[in-house]
Structure formats: C-alpha cells, structure tokens
N, C-alpha and C positions, 0 to 999 in steps of 0.2 A: 577354626583350628587348623584346617587344612593349609591356609595361607601362612600360618605361623611356622608350621612343620617345613613348609617349603622354603621359607626364608631362613629357618635355621640350618637346613642342609646346604644353603647356598651362602651362609655368612663365611664359610672357609673357602675362599676361591682357590687357594692352593691345592685343596682336596680334589677340585674339579679338573686340575691340570694333568696332562699326559704328555711326557717327554719321550723322546724315541728310545726305544728298547725297554721302557718301564713295563708296559702293559701287554702281556701275551695272551690275555684271556678273551680278548675281543674276537668275536666269532667272525667278523669280517676282516680282520687283521688291519683295521684302520689306524692302529697306532704305528705302524709302519708305512703306511701309503697316504692316508688322509691327513691334510692340514686344515684346521679350522674349528668350528663349533658345532657340536652336535647334542641335541637334547631328545631323550627318549623316555617316555613316561615321566616327564618332569625332571628327570636326572640329567644334569648337564655335564659334558666333558669338552674340555678344550685341547686340542691336539697341536702341539708345536712342531716345527719341522726339525729335521736331522741336525744336530749340533747346537740346539738352542739352549742357552745356558739357565740353569735354575737359580732363583734367588739364594743367597747365602744365609742359610738357616742358623749357622752357628754365630755369626756376628751381628744379626739383625732381630729386632723384636718381632712378635707376631704381627703387630700393627703395621711395622714397616714392611714386612714381607707381603702383607696383603696389599699395601699401596703399590709395591712395585709389580706385583702380579697383575693388578689392575691396569697399570700402564702397559704392561706387556701384552695383554689381551687386546687393549685398544689399539696398539700398535699393529698387531697381528690382523686385526679387522681392517686397518687402513692399508696395509700392504695388499690384502686379498682385494679390496676394492680397487685399489689403484692399478695393480699389475695383473690381476686376474681377468680373464675374458671368457666368453662363452666357449670359444674354441679350446680354451684350456680345461674345459669340464668344470668350471667354477660353478658348483652344485648348490642349489638351495631347494631342497625337497620339502614340499608341505607336508600336509597331513596324509598318513597312509592311505586313506580311503580314496585319495585322487589318483587317478590313472596316469597323469602326465606331470612333467616337471613345471614348477612354476618358480620364477625367481624370487627368493626371499628378499624383500625390499629392506636390508638392514639400514640403508642410508635413512629411509623414512622413520624406522623405529628409533634410531639414535637422534634424528631431528626433533621427533616429538617429545622425546625424554628430555633433551637439553632444553627445548622451549618451555616445557612444563617447569622444570627447575628455576627457570630465570623468570617466567611470567605468570606461573600459575594456570588455573583452568581458563579456557577461552570465554570471554564475555564480549557482548557487542560492544564495539568501539567505533563503528562507522555509521553514519546516518544515510540511509537510502534515499535517493531523490527520484521522483517520478511525475510525470505530467498527469495528475489525477486531482479531481475536486477535493478530496479528503486530505487532511493533515495541515501542518502549519506552513504558511506560505514563506518560501525563500525568495525575497525581492531581489537579491543580488543575482541569483540564477534566473529568475523570472526575466529581469530586464536584458540579461545577456543572451537568453536563449529563445524567448518568445518575441514574435514579431506584433507589436501593438496596432490597435485600430485608432485613427485620429478623428476627434470631433471638435471642431472650433479650435484646432491647432492643439488640442490637448490629447496626450496619449491615454488610451484605455486598454486594460488587458482583461481578455475574457478566458484565457488560459493561464494557469499558474503552475510553477514548478514548487511542489511541496515535499516537505521532509516527513518521513514516515518509518517507524520501526515496526517490523513484523515480529511482534513479540513471541508468538507461537513458533516461528521457524528459528528465532534467535535461541530460545530455550531448547529446541531440538538439537541444533547445532552444538550447543554446550554439553547436552547429555552424550551426543555422539563423540564429542571430544573426551568426555570423562571415560567413555568406553574405550577409546584408542589409547588413552594414557594408561589405563589398567592393562590393556592387552600389551602394550610395549614394556611396561615395567615387569610383568609376568614372564616375559622372554629375557630381556636384556637389562633391566633395572639393577641388577647386582652389580654391574659395571660402574655404577655411579654412587650408590649408597645402599643402605639396608632398608631404606623407606620403602613400603609398599602402599601405594594408593588404596583407598576403599573401593571395593567392587561396586560397580553401579547396578542398579536394579533394571536398567534397561537391557533387554535381549537384543542379540543381533538380528536385524532385519536388513540384509545386505542390500536389496533393491531400493528401500526407502532410504537408507543411510547414504548410498551413493547418489542417488538422485538429489537428496537435499544438500550434499556438499558441492555437488556440480553446479547447483543453482547459486550456491553462496560464492563459488568462484566466478561465476559470470557477473555478479553484482559488486564484487570487492575491487578496490584499486590500492589497498595497502599491501605492500610488497611482502611483509612477514607473514600476514595472514594468508596470501595465496601461497607462500611456501608451506605454511601449516596445513592448509585445506588440501594441496596436492600430496603431501605426506599422508594425511588421513586417508585419501583415496588409495594410495599404494597399499596401505595397511588393510583396508576394507577389501580390496580386490584380491589380496593374497588369502584372506580368511574364507572358510566356507561355513555353513550355518552351525557346524559342530565346533564352535570357537573355543571350548573348553579343552579341546586336545592341545597337549604342549609340545608336541613333536616338531622338530624342525632341524635342518642341516644347513650349515653355511660354510663352504671351503672348497677345497680342490684335492683331487688325487694326482694331479700333475704339478705339483710345486716346482718341479724341475724347469719348468718354463718361467715361472716367477722368479726363480734363482737367477736364469739367465738374463732376464730383464733388469734386475736390481743390479748385477755386476755391470752390465752395459751402462746403465744410468749413473753409476757412480765413477767408473773408470773409463768409459769408452768415447771415442770420437763420434761426432754427430752424424758424419757422412761415411759410414764405414763401407757402404757399397763401392766406394772407390778403390777398396783393397780386396773385393771379391776376385778370385780367379775366374777367367772368362773362358768358357769352354764352347767348342763349336764342332759342327758336322761339316765336311767338305763333300757336297753332294754332286754326282755326275748327271748332268741334264741330257735330254734326248738328242740335242744337237751337238753334242760332243764337248760342250763348255762346261764349266764347273762353278759352283756358287759355294760360299761359305755361310753357314746357318748358325747363328748363335741363339742359345736360349736366352730368353728375358730374365733379368735379375730377380724378378719377383715371381717367376714361374716355380711351381713346386718341384719340378724336374731339376731346376738348377739349386740343388741343395747343398753344394760345395761352397759355404760361406762362414767365415769365422763368427763366433759369437760377439766377440769384442776386440776392437783395435785400441790400444792405449798408447799414446805417444808422450814422452817427456822432452822438454826443450825443444819443441818442435820448430824446424826451420833453422836451428842453430848447430854449431859444430858439434855440441855434446848431445845431439839428438838420439834418443833410443825409441825403438818401435817394439811394443809387446803384443804378440798375438795371444789373446786369452780364450780359452775354451772352458766354459762354465759347466762343471760336472756335479750335479746334485747326487753324489754317490756317497756311500756310508762309511768309507774308509776313515774319515776324520772321527767318527764315533765309535767304530768297531776295532780298528787297527788290523782287520783281515786283509791280506794282500790281495785276495780275489775280488775285493771291492775297490780295486784301482781301475782306471781307464784302460780299455782293451786296445789290441793292435790296430783295429780300423781307426780308432780315434787318433792314435798316434801317427799313422801314415797321413791322415788328413792334415794334422798340423804341420808336417813337413811340407806339404803342397802349399798351404797358406803361406808359410815364411819364404818358400823359395820363389813363390810369385812376387812377393814384395820385394825380394833382393834382386831379381832379374828384370822385372817388368818395367817399361818406360811409360805406362799409361796412369801410374799413380800421381797424386797432386804433386806438382814440381817442387814445391818448398820441402816436401818431404824427400822426394826423389834426390834432390841436389845435395842432400846432407846425410844420406845412408851410406853406411860403410859395411864391409864384410862381417863385422862383429858387433854391429849395432842393432841387430834384430834377435829378439828372444821370443821363446815359445813357453806357455805355461798352462797348466790345468788348475782351475780354481774349484776348491772342494770345500763344503761346510764342515764347521767343527766347532767345539766349545773350547776356545783357546783365548788367553789374554792377549797374546801377541801373535802376528802374522808369522806362520811356520813354513819353512822350506824343507819338505821331508825327503828330497832327493830328486832325481830326474829320470824320464824315460827316453829311450833311443831306439835304434834298430841297427843291426849289423850291416845292412846293405849300404849305409850312407859311409861307413868306414872303409879305408883301403883294404885290399885282399890281406895284406901283411898285418895290419892292425886289428882286423876282425877276430883273429885268433888269440889275440892278447887281451886278456880281461883287465889289465891294467890301463889299457889305452882309453883316452876320452875322445869324444868326437871334436872334429876339427873346427867347425864353425859354431858360433854362439847359438844359432837356432837348431842345430842338431841335438840340442838337449831340451826335453820338455820338462819344465820344472813342476814338481807337484806342490802346490801351495794350499794350506789350510787357512780359511778365513773364518772369523768368529761370526756365527749366524745372527746372533742378536746384534752385534754392532753393524752388520750390513743392513739388517732390517730397519735399524734406528737412523741410518745414514743414506737411505735409498731415495730421498726426495730430489737430490741433485748431484752433480759431479762434485767430488770432494778431493780438493788438491793435497791435503795432508795424508789421506789414505792412499792416493795415487803414488805419492813419494815414499810411503812405507812400503807399498807392494813392490815398486820398482827396486828398492834396496834389498828386499827379501829374495827376489829373483836373481839379482845380480851377485848375491853373496856366494852362490854356488856356480858361478859361471866357469 
C-alpha cells in the first residue's frame, strides 16, 4: 500500500516542480537559491532556475504536459551533471544520519534504470573459465593456453581449461541487481514511467553485496555488464544500512556558475584567455633595477577576465567582437531595477572592451579587423522569453566628455561604452548548451546591435 500511495503522489510530475518565485514557504528558501532535485520524507520537489518556462497548461493536455515536464527534468539533470562541479557546490546529500557529504551517484541510478527497461533483470550470460579439474573441458582454450606433454610425439594434456558457472554467486548477483533496480526506481523511476518494480525480499548487506559485485567485476569481460556492475557499486556505496530512507538532494546553490558556462559554451570563443587584460606590478629591486611581474592567467588573484568573448565574421571586414558578462540575476523574472548588474560589473566591462580595442597582443586576425565601433558590451541575464530581448544599456558618466555628461540626452560615443542588457530564455539555453550554436549567435548579435 505504501508503494501505491508513493507512486500516486508522483504520478503528477507537474505538482513536484517549483519555479522561481512560486514557493515562499520553504524554510531554507531553496526556491530562490537551490536548483535541482530534493526529496524529503519521500516527497519530491524539482527546483528549476530563474526564468525557466513552465509548460503551457492552456493549450496542452495533462499527458502532453507530463511528457514535457519529464523532458525538462532530464534536461536539468543533464545540465547539472555536465556543467556542475564540486567547487560549484554541486551537492548530493545522502541520508541525514550521515555526518559528511557523499556524492549522489545520479549517473549510476539512471544507468541502472535504463538498462533494466532495455534488458530486464540481470541473468548470467557469461561462462567463467578456470584451470580446475571440475567442469566441462573447453578444448579450444585448453589447446591455446596449456602446454602439453609429448609421448611418442603425441600431445597429452594433464591440465584442462574448464567452463563452470557458480550458480550460487550468479543467483546472489541477480538478487543484488533486483535490490538496486528497486532502489533506483524508488528515487528516480518517475522520470521514465509509472512502473514500480516489486520490492525484493533481500535486505541490504552492504559488505556482502559490494564484495560480491567486485568479484563479478574481476571475472567479467562483457562491457555492458562491467558498466552495470560499476553502477551497482556506486549505488551500494551511496547507501547505508537504513536503505528505507528516501531522502536525497542533487543540485547546486551556485547555478550562476553553470549559467556562465552554458553561455560560454554556446556563444564563446574557445581561447578567450587571449582577450584577458594583463595586469602587472613593476617592482624595485635592491640593486636599483626594476622588474615587471605579471600574475598568471590561471591565478585566483587575476580575476579580471571576461566570461565570454563572442566574435562574428572573424577575420573579415564585417567582424564584430562582443564582450559578454553572464549575470544569473533576477531582473528577467522580477522586473525590479535593483536586480540589475551593479557599478563594479559595469566598470569591469569597460576595462575588458578597452583592452581589446587598444591592445596589440590579441590574435592577429581579430586585431587587423577591429574598428572603433566594432566592439560591443553586454550583460546576459536569464528570463522566460520567447525572443531574445534588449532591455536597454548601462554606461557611466566618466566616459562622456565634460560637456556631454550633464546632458541626459547624450549617448556614449563608442559602441562599447554601452553595456547592453540582454534577456535570454533559460529553457532555450539549457536545451542548446551542448555546443556552439551559430543561429543563436546571430540572434544575440542582432539583439545587441539593434540598440547601438
């Protein structure tokens, strides 16, 4: 009965989803910070990032909505797996009784579910061979592997390679697989179907299960079985003896880092370090000479680096350079002016663009085709929007002439003196984050240039 009630509560995936600004009751305010999956006391919630678009409930049937929500959740997991790293606080908290964090092996859970839906429960498909007296002789392997003794020029074999199946071990592996399948479906099976495998009678014995699967790994040469066994090990190592507990968390509270990586993946140049401003100290030595000391580009102290450099028509006369700063800010969802990028971010953008305009060390094909008004600045923010939107631009009075700075109708002289505010659809970005997208690049460039 418990399983039926649990599945009933999970039949509506839409009811498990939390979109930015919807849920203010969460004690930890995860609806505003956390992005990912959270299951507490068997109740699942999926938190989507700022600006993620909900399915259209007016023009779609409940079945179509559930299908889209399922795709959205799988895409969210894929983005978290690909772009989330431990330094991004990609968190996977196991059962509360544990005192330390253990990574939730979501890849293993998904692999076991997919493998089960394709192949069913594990059964012994490989014959184990060994140099033992018992079992059926494999003459092929014996001739290849065993050195014979000769008598009257005739070969005689005193050792044989025999084939044998350890039925007790095979049955135990099958039962462990059934245990893992049920465990995986109880947490993530809702992503694939409403089916819930029967709960096995076998209780978790972590040491025995792990030792058995490790032995199977050492004896198998089947690639799919190896992947299955290693996934089973990941699941078993995640669990403790109280395997009935349904609590887990998989996600991040630093989605802004993932937002930056996605924008860079879709729009950015691969070697953006060529466009980093180089800063240095000129130090006086004791002998009266001076030396110039540069921070290394990968040093944490050298934080003046643009998120993304986007170039259209590179190396051609119509070349445009776009310095993009990815801001996972709330303005696209709230419309509140205080949720726009601040002055520190604005001043840094000017520094990046000025460096590209004046410096000779950038790549020659780009340098030879840059002009005074071919460099653009933009902040990229998440939103729920069908089209890329240019909401206006940021600038600063110090880049204007003294005469122009007092006239509110004056606009900045150079193209990069405007830092355009661009809203991109969060769902679209997450669905296209696998590689550079030329169509989106052209659309973004047009949106920035429309307000030049």
